[in-house]
N, C-alpha and C positions, 0 to 999 in steps of 0.2 A: 428446232434447235439450230438448224443451219442459218435461219434468219437472225437468231440471237448472235451467233458467231460473226455473221457478216456485219452486223450493226455495231457490236461492242468490242470485238477482239481482233478481227482480221487485219485492220490497218495498224494495230498497236503491238503486234508480236511477229515472230518469224513465221514464214509461210509453211515451213516443213513440220511444224508441231502437229502431233496427232491429238487434237483437243478432245475429240469424241471419246478417246480411250479413258479419259478421266471419269466420265460419267458411267462407262461400262464397269470399271473397277469399283467405283462408288456403289453401284447397284449390287455388286456381288459381295461386298464386305459389310454392308449394314447401312445405317442412317448417318453416322457421324464419321468424318474424316478430318485429318490435319492437312490443310490445304497446301502448305509449303512443302511438306514431304511428298505429297502426291504430284505436285507440279515438277519437283526435281526429277522424278522418274520419267516425265514426258520430254524434258529438254536435254540437250547434249551435256556431257560432263563439264564441270567448271563454268557453266553458263551463268552469267550475272544478270539478274532481273533488275529492271528499272522500276522506279516508283510508278511511272505511267502505265507500265505493263501490269503490275500487280493490281492497280486501281481498275484496269480494264477487265481483268479476271473477276474482281469483286462485283463489278457492275453486271457482268454476264450471269454470275451465280445468283444475284438478287433477282434479275429478270427471269431466271429459271425457277423462282420461288424457293430458293435455298436461303438459309439464315445463318448469320454469324452468331455463335453462342459462346464465344471465348469469355471465360470468367475473370480475366486479368488484362491489363493494358500493355502497351509496347515497352514501357519502362521495366517491366518484370520479365517478359519473354516475347520473342517475335513469332512464336507459334500461334496459329489461328485454327480454331475448330469450327467446322461448318456442319449443318444438318440439312438433310433433304426431306425430313419428316414434316407432315402437315401440322403436327403438334410440337412445334419448335419450342414453345414455352416450357413444356415438360422436360425436354432434353437440356435446355438452358439451366433450369432449376437444378437438375440432377448434377450437372457439371459444376455448378456454383457450390453446391453442398459438398461435393467431393473435394473441391479445391480448398474451401474454408476449413474442412476437417483435416487437411494435410494429406489426403490420399491421392490427390492429383498433382503430379509433378509437372511444372511448366517447362522443364527441359527434357529432351530425350536422354536416355540412359548413356549413350556414347558421349554426348556433350557434357553431361553432368560429371562423368568420371574425369574428363579432361579438366574441368573447372576445379574439382576437388584436388586433383594432382597439382594444379598450378598453385593453389593456396598452400598446400602442404610443402611444396618445393620452396616457395617464397619464404615461408615461416622458418624452414630449416636453414635457408640462406642467411636470414637475419641472426639465427642462433649461433652459427659457426663462424661468423665474420670475426676477424682478428683485430679490428680497429675499435672495438667497443662502441660506445654511443655515437661517435662520429661516423663509424661505418654503417650503423643502423640508419642514421639520417640519410646518408648518401644512397643506400640501397632502396630505402622506402620512398625516397624522392622520385623514383621512376614511376610509381603508380599513385603517389600521394594525392594528385589532383584528379585522378580518374575514378576514385571511389569515395564514398561518404565516410565521415568519421565513424559512424556506427558499424558499417560493414568492415572497415579495416580493424576496428577494435575486436569485433567478434571473430574474424577469420585469423588474425595474426597475433592477437593478445597484446597489442601495444597500447600505450596511454595516449590520451588526446594531446598532451603536451608534445610527445614524440612526433605525432602526426603533424602538428602545427609547425614544429621545427623542420620537419622534412619538406613541408610545402614552402617554407621560407628558403630552404636550401635549394630547392628546384628553381625558385625565382632568381636567386643570386647566381647559381652555378650551372643551371640547366638540369633536367631530370637525369640523375645518375652521373653527372659530370664531376670532374676533378675540382676540389675546392680551391678557390683562388686564394693565394697567399695574401694575408692582410699586410698593408704597408707598415713598415716599422717607423713609429713616431718617436723621435727623440725630443722629449719635452725640455730637458735641461742640457743645453749644449755645453761641452767642456769649455771652461774659461781659459783665456790665453795666459801664458806665463807672466806677462807684464801685469795683467789685472790681479793675478794671484799675489804677486809681489807687492802690489799697492795695498791690498787688504792686510797682508802680513805686517808691512811697515806701519800701517795706521794703528794696528792693535798691538804693536810692540812699543808704541809711544806711551810713556808713563803719564802723560797728561790726559790720556784717554782711558787707560786701564791700570789696575794694580794687580800684580801677580801674587797669588797665595803661596806661602812658603811650605805648606805641607798638604793642602787639599789637591786631589787629582780627579779630573772628570772621568767617569767610568766608561763613557762611550769612546772618547778619543785618547784616553790614557795620557792626557796632557794636563799641566797645572791649571787650576781654576784662575780665570782672569776676571776680576771684578770691574764692572763698568763704572766709570766715574760720572757718567751723565745718562740721561734717558736715551733710549734707542733713537728716537726721532732727532734729538739734538746731535747725536753722534753721526747720524746719516747726513744731516745738513752740513756738518763739518767735513765729512768725507767727500761729499759731492762738490764742495767748494775746492778742496785740495785736488781732487781727481774728477773733473767734469766729464771726461770721456771714459770713465772707468766703469765699475760695476753698477748695475741698475738697483733700484731701491728694493724690489722684491727679493732679488738674490742676496742683497746685503742683509736684509732682515732674516731670511732663511738661514744664512750662515751663522748669524748670531744665535738663532734659536737652536740650531743643531750642534753648535760648537761649545767649547768650555767657557762660556761667558755667563756671568751672573750679575743681576742688578737688585739693589735693595736687600741684600743678604747681610747677615751679621759678619762683619769683617774682623772680628776680634782675633782671629787666628793669625792675622798678619804680623803683629808685634804686640808686646805687652803694654806699651804706652797707648797705642790706638785702642786696645781692648779696655783699659781702665779709664783713660781720660777722654777718649773719643766716643765711647758707647755706654759704658756703665754709668758715667756721670749723668748722661741724659735720661737713662732709665730711672736713676735716683730722683732727678728733678720732677719727672712725670709722676712718680709715686708720691712725692711731697705735695705736689699741687692737688692730686686727687684726694689725698688724706686730709688736707687742711683747708681747702677751698670748697665750700658747700654750694655757693651760688653757681649754677650751671653756666650762665653766660660768662661770668668771670673766669671760671675754670676752663671753658672752651677757648677763651681768648688767650689765656696763658699757655695752654697746650699748643695752640697755633704758633705762639711766639717761640716756644721751645723748638718746634720743628723748623721755624725760619732760621733761628740762630745755628741750629745743627747743620742745616743745609748750607748756610753761608760759610761756616768754618770749614766744612768738608770740601766745598767746591769753589764758591766765588772768591773766598779769601785767598786761596792758593793761586788763583788766576790773576789776582790783583798784584801779586808779587812780581817784581822784575829785577833782574840782576844787571848792574852796570858793567862797563868794561873793566873797572877796577875791582870787580868781584864783590861790590857792595850791593845790598838789597834795598830796593826802593819799595815803600808801601804807604798807602794813606793811613794816617793814624786814626783809625776808626774802631779800634778794639773796644775802648771804653764806651764809645758812642753806641756800638752795636749791643754791648751787654746791657747798658742802661735802657736802650730802646726795647730790648726783649723783656727784661725783668725788672726794670726800674731799680729800686733799692731792696727788693725782696730777696735778692740772690744771697745765699749764705756765703760767708767769706771763704770757707774751705772749698766750696764748689767753684767759686770764682777763680781761686788760685789754680785749681786743676784745669779749668778752661783756658786760663792764660798759659799754663804749661803745655796744653795740647796745641794751642796756637803756635807756640815756639817750635814745637815738634813738627808741625805742618810746614812751617817756614824752613826748618832745617832740611826736611826731606826734599823740598822744592830746590833748595840750593844744591844739595848733593846730586840730585838728578840732573840739574843743569850742568854741573861739573863733569859728570859721567858722559853726557852727550857731547860736551865740548872736547873732552879727551878722545872720544870715539872719532870725531871729525878730524883730529890731528893724527890719528893712527895711520901708520904706513905698513908696508909689508914686513919690515924688520922689527916691528914693535908688538906688544901684547899687553892686555889689561886683565887683571884678576879682580873679580868682584866677589866679596865675601859677605853673605847675609848674616851678620853677627847678631841680629835681633830676632832671628827665627825662633818662633815659639814652639816648644816641644809639647806633644800631647801627653797628658798625665798617664795614660795607660801604657805608653811606650817608654816613659821616662825611667 
């Protein structure tokens, strides 16, 4: 044995170790020992073994015809069982059967109690935390990368999603670290007062919108404003007037969220607009669908109705201009437009109503221009009263 010690162990461990005592205790206690426990008794307290030293002891034991019969690997436990019996295969099989049957504990009783206490304490800590799911993630992040999903689920009763979130938390904030405050992102910066005023001035212009006399937007509690053009056309006009003003996305979002409507029945504005500007076109469409059977001709006439409706409502009003002497200039295209749209198929009473509506549109344009001119002349000592004498009253409230 001395020669084995000299060759395998002497130069790889401390000189004061009583190595022979190991074999004397082994002989008195039987064939099988746990080598780590036996070596701990030989060395001073708190002595730390090196891998080279453990390997030297294993080499000497093999040279002494002892056999390692441990039924599990290092990932399960660091305990190592050795036998000095000449029938080592029998001892190895017995230990393996005991371990597979659950009767052989790979941890000493003292170590096992400490481990169970750790899991119980950690589970209780998760249960009593006062921060809810955020607190669970923070606490679990301390050990989330140290154990497998299966072990954490079995020991702590947490879900795989919670473990995954705890691991992400550990990566971002460190294991158990304080959560870093997320930066506050302001996606819609407040607009300046100048830009707000530009938007309000643009949509107070009657050439862009028409205000309803009784309808109110439920969100803003403001009167409904009917757009007189498509949104894209209004944006181009706004950007031309205010090139350094509001951006297109903000402009469109304001229209979408505000009291603005497009292509809605504006009959509630006044009785003339209701009867002559909308109902007359509905009647024309019904007449065409009722009396024209040819689909091609019918579609062509319906398109013509839509064109003349659009012209009277929008283009015609913009073609009007007021001279300095308060006289209205306009290209004499009324008869031309009507003939272009319907040729001579237009009924006389429908035509008269359309002419009446054209006159009404011209009168509105003239009055709006006069109001705007008077507003420009207004000083601090003056005032203007505007009365909506054509406001239509709802039948239910009349």
